[in-house]
C-alpha positions, 0 to 999 in steps of 0.5 A: 499500499502506497503512502505518504510521509516518512516511514518513521513519522508515519503512525499509520505505517508504524503502528500498523493501523487499518484504514478504518481505525485511522480515520476514526482516530484522525490520523489522515496519513496519504489520505489528507482531508478524509477528518475535516469532511466528517467534522464540516459535514457534522458542522453543518448538521448541527447547524441545519438542525439548529436553525430549522425552528426559526425556518420553520415558523411554527406552521401548526399555528398558522393553520390554527389561526387560519382555522380560528380566523375561519380564513380561507384554507391552502389549496393544492399546494397554495399558501393563501394566508401566509405568516404575515397576521403575526410575522413581518416575513409570509415565511415567519421567523422571529421579526414580530409585527405588533399584532403578534406582539400582542398575540406574543404577550397573551401566550400562556401554553395555547396559540387559540387562547392567545389569538382570542385574548389579542383580539379580546383586548379589541386594541388596534395594533398597527394604528391604521385606525381599525380594532384587530378584531375588525381587520380579521372580520374584513380579512386585512393584517391586524398588524400591518397599517398598510393593510385595511379594510375597504369600509368604515369602522362603525360599519364592520362592527355592526356586522361583527356584532350582527355575526355573533360579535367576538365570540366567534373567533374562541378558539373551537 
C-alpha cells in the first residue's frame, strides 16, 4: 500500500493501523481531508437542526389562525394565508409585527387562546384606525398599517355584532 510522509513519522505505517482505525482516530497519513470532511458535515448538520425551528416558524400556529379566523385554507399546494398575521416576513421567523407582539404577550400555552385574547382586547395594534378584531373580520392584516378594510370601522363593528361578536373567534 502506498502512503505519503516518511516511514518514521507515519503512525499508520508504524503501528499498522487499518484505514478504518486511522479515520476514527483522526490520523490522516496519506489520506488528507477525510477527518475534515466528517467534521465539516457534522457542523453543517448541527447548524441545520439549530436553525430549523426559525426557518419553519411553527406551521401549526399558522394553521390554527386559518381555522380560528375562518380564513381561506391552503389549496392545491398554494399557501393562501402567509405568516404575516403575526410576523413581518411571509415565512415567519423572529421578526414580529405589532399584532404578533400582542399575541405573544397573551400566550400562556395555547396559541388558540392567545389569538382570541388578542382580539378580545379590542386594540388597534398597527394604529390604522381599525381594531384588530375588525381587521380579522374584514380579512386584512391586523399588524400591517398598510392593510386596511375598505369599509368604515362602524360598519364592520355592526356586521361583527350581527355575526356573533368576538365569540365567533373563540378557539374550538
